[in-house]
C-alpha positions in Angstrom: -116.3 -64.1 92.9 -114.4 -66.0 95.7 -112.6 -69.3 95.6 -112.4 -71.4 98.7 -110.4 -74.5 99.5 -111.5 -78.0 99.0 -110.3 -79.7 102.0 -107.5 -82.0 102.8 -107.6 -83.7 99.4 -107.0 -80.4 97.8 -104.2 -79.5 99.9 -102.5 -82.9 99.3 -102.8 -82.4 95.6 -101.6 -78.9 95.5 -98.6 -79.6 97.6 -97.5 -82.4 95.3 -97.3 -80.0 92.3 -95.0 -77.0 91.8 -96.4 -73.8 93.1 -95.1 -70.8 91.4 -96.0 -67.1 91.6 -99.8 -66.8 90.9 -100.8 -70.5 90.4 -101.1 -71.8 87.0 -103.5 -74.4 85.2 -101.9 -77.7 85.5 -103.8 -81.0 85.7 -103.1 -81.1 89.5 -104.6 -77.7 90.2 -108.3 -78.3 91.0 -109.0 -74.5 91.4 -109.5 -72.1 88.5 -106.0 -70.7 88.2 -105.1 -67.2 89.1 -103.1 -66.7 85.9 -106.5 -67.8 84.1 -108.5 -65.3 86.1 -106.1 -62.4 85.3 -105.8 -63.1 81.6 -109.4 -63.9 81.1 -110.4 -60.5 82.8 -107.9 -58.6 80.5 -109.5 -60.4 77.4 -113.0 -59.6 78.4 -112.2 -55.9 79.2 -110.5 -55.4 75.8 -112.5 -57.8 73.4 -115.1 -55.0 72.5 -112.4 -52.8 71.1 -110.1 -55.7 69.8 -112.4 -58.5 68.8 -109.6 -60.8 67.8 -108.6 -61.2 71.3 -111.7 -63.4 71.8 -110.9 -65.4 68.7 -107.5 -66.2 70.2 -108.5 -66.5 73.8 -107.3 -70.1 74.1 -103.7 -69.5 73.2 -103.7 -66.4 75.2 -104.7 -68.1 78.4 -102.5 -71.2 77.7 -99.4 -69.0 77.3 -100.3 -67.2 80.4 -100.4 -70.6 82.3 -97.2 -71.7 81.1 -94.2 -71.6 83.5 -90.9 -70.5 81.9 -88.8 -69.4 84.9 -85.5 -70.8 86.0 -86.5 -74.4 86.1 -86.1 -76.6 83.0 -89.3 -77.2 81.1 -91.0 -80.4 82.0 -94.4 -82.3 82.1 -96.5 -79.5 83.4 -95.5 -77.0 80.7 -95.6 -79.6 78.0 -99.2 -80.3 78.7 -100.5 -77.1 77.2 -97.9 -76.4 74.4 -98.3 -79.3 72.0 -100.0 -77.4 69.3 -97.9 -74.2 68.9 -94.8 -75.6 67.4 -92.4 -73.9 70.0 -89.3 -75.4 71.6 -90.2 -73.9 75.1 -87.0 -75.0 76.8 -84.9 -73.4 74.1 -87.0 -70.2 74.4 -86.8 -70.3 78.3 -83.0 -70.3 78.0 -82.9 -67.7 75.3 -85.1 -65.3 77.3 -83.2 -66.1 80.6 -85.9 -67.4 82.8 -85.3 -66.4 86.4 -86.9 -67.2 89.8 -88.7 -63.9 89.7 -89.6 -63.9 86.0 -87.3 -63.1 83.0 -84.2 -61.0 82.1 -85.5 -60.6 78.6 -89.3 -59.6 78.7 -88.7 -57.8 75.5 -87.6 -60.8 73.8 -90.9 -62.7 74.5 -92.8 -59.7 72.9 -90.5 -59.7 69.9 -91.3 -63.4 69.4 -94.9 -62.6 69.4 -94.5 -59.6 67.0 -92.4 -61.8 64.5 -95.0 -64.7 64.7 -97.9 -62.2 64.0 -95.9 -60.8 61.1 -95.5 -64.2 59.7 -99.3 -64.9 59.8 -99.0 -67.3 62.8 -101.5 -65.8 65.0 -102.0 -68.6 67.3 -98.3 -68.7 68.1 -98.3 -65.0 68.4 -101.1 -65.0 71.0 -99.4 -67.8 72.8 -96.2 -65.7 73.0 -98.2 -62.8 74.2 -99.8 -64.9 76.9 -96.2 -66.0 78.0 -95.4 -62.3 78.3 -98.5 -61.6 80.2 -97.6 -64.4 82.6 -94.3 -62.5 83.5 -96.0 -59.2 83.9 -98.6 -60.9 86.2 -95.9 -62.6 88.3 -94.3 -59.1 88.8 -97.6 -58.1 90.5 -96.6 -60.7 93.5 -94.6 -59.1 96.2 -92.2 -62.0 96.4 -91.3 -61.7 92.8 -91.1 -58.0 92.9 -88.8 -58.2 95.9 -86.7 -61.1 94.4 -87.4 -63.5 97.3 -86.4 -67.0 96.3 -89.0 -69.6 96.5 -90.3 -72.7 94.6 -92.8 -74.6 96.5 -91.8 -78.1 95.4 -93.4 -80.9 97.4 -90.1 -81.8 99.2 -89.2 -78.3 100.1 -92.5 -76.5 100.7 -90.7 -73.2 100.5 -93.7 -71.5 98.8 -94.5 -67.9 99.3 -97.5 -67.6 101.6 -99.3 -64.8 99.9 -99.3 -66.9 96.6 -100.5 -69.9 98.5 -103.4 -67.9 99.9 -104.3 -66.6 96.5 -104.4 -70.2 95.3 -107.8 -70.6 97.0 -109.0 -67.1 97.3 -109.9 -64.9 94.3 -111.1 -61.6 95.8 -110.1 -58.7 93.6 -113.4 -56.8 94.2 -112.4 -56.3 97.8 -109.3 -54.4 96.6 -108.9 -50.5 97.0 -109.6 -48.4 94.0 -106.4 -48.1 91.7 -104.2 -45.2 92.6 -102.6 -45.2 89.1 -103.7 -44.8 85.5 -102.6 -46.6 82.4 -99.2 -45.2 81.2 -100.2 -46.0 77.7 -96.9 -47.8 76.8 -96.5 -48.5 72.9 -94.4 -51.6 73.9 -96.4 -53.9 76.1 -93.3 -55.5 77.6 -92.7 -52.2 79.4 -95.6 -53.1 81.8 -93.1 -55.7 83.3 -91.2 -53.1 85.2 -94.4 -51.0 85.8 -96.0 -54.0 87.5 -93.0 -54.7 89.6 -92.8 -51.0 90.7 -96.5 -50.9 91.8 -96.1 -54.3 93.7 -92.9 -52.8 95.6 -94.9 -49.7 96.3 -97.8 -51.8 97.9 -95.5 -54.0 99.9 -92.5 -52.1 101.1 -92.0 -54.4 104.1 -92.5 -57.7 102.4 -89.2 -59.3 103.2 -90.0 -62.9 104.2 -92.1 -65.3 102.3 -93.1 -67.3 105.6 -94.5 -64.2 107.5 -97.7 -64.0 105.5 -100.8 -66.1 106.5 -101.5 -69.1 104.2 -105.3 -68.9 104.6 -107.9 -66.2 104.4 -109.6 -67.3 107.6 -106.5 -66.6 109.8 -105.3 -63.6 107.7 -105.1 -60.1 109.3 -107.1 -57.3 107.7 -103.7 -55.8 106.4 -102.8 -59.2 104.8 -106.3 -59.5 103.3 -106.0 -56.0 101.9 -102.6 -56.6 100.3 -103.7 -59.8 98.6 -106.9 -58.2 97.2 -105.2 -55.0 96.2 -102.4 -57.1 94.4 -105.1 -59.2 92.6 -107.0 -56.1 91.5 -103.9 -54.1 90.5 -102.3 -56.9 88.6 -105.5 -57.4 86.8 -105.5 -53.7 85.6 -101.9 -54.0 84.6 -102.7 -57.2 82.6 -105.5 -55.5 81.0 -103.5 -52.5 80.1 -100.6 -54.7 78.6 -103.0 -56.7 76.5 -104.5 -53.6 75.0 -101.0 -52.3 74.2 -100.3 -55.7 72.5 -103.5 -55.4 70.5 -102.8 -51.9 69.4 -99.3 -53.0 68.3 -100.7 -55.9 66.4 -102.6 -53.3 64.5 -105.8 -55.2 63.7 
């Protein structure tokens, strides 16, 4: 499936909103968010073996669309967290949100484990979705290389690869994966794995402005990097979610 832009109105709306990593599902995002695509694909790939994932699809996808990096939690995150009983700003600070992701990915997973053990499965899967969000972000070269960017409307210092991904979902064009699932028992270990794979795919990605913003004007090399990163990040997300399901033990 491929997404395409919706013209000038679409551009005006998206530039008015925060633009982080793979795009998230906020009310200003008129596309189907990349974090949604990645997480939904992981649920679909694993639900036959772990049917509870389908039951808790909504909190998983909502967690994966919640931005908990270095910026204080505000309106956009609050839209999707009202029913889970979590102080997200406190959790963002506790788990040390950073521009690229988090300095405490294991802490997000421990929150999920604790909530599941307490019988609060909705909250457990929401936390799992937040962990998946961070793992997915590490599949983005700018995040893997620690290249500072925000994409706020007054700055527009967004990462061009991420911006092109906002309007193009093309994982089927990616190369076959050159790695297999390492089978980690702790799903948070896929955070470093995702970063390392992104670094290997993009050794020369040193400037967020050098990459094309649109599929139309992108070079073949740029298109390949985007589609490979979408495909391979999808695989890592699928593996991480399977690991989480095994750890929950249902």
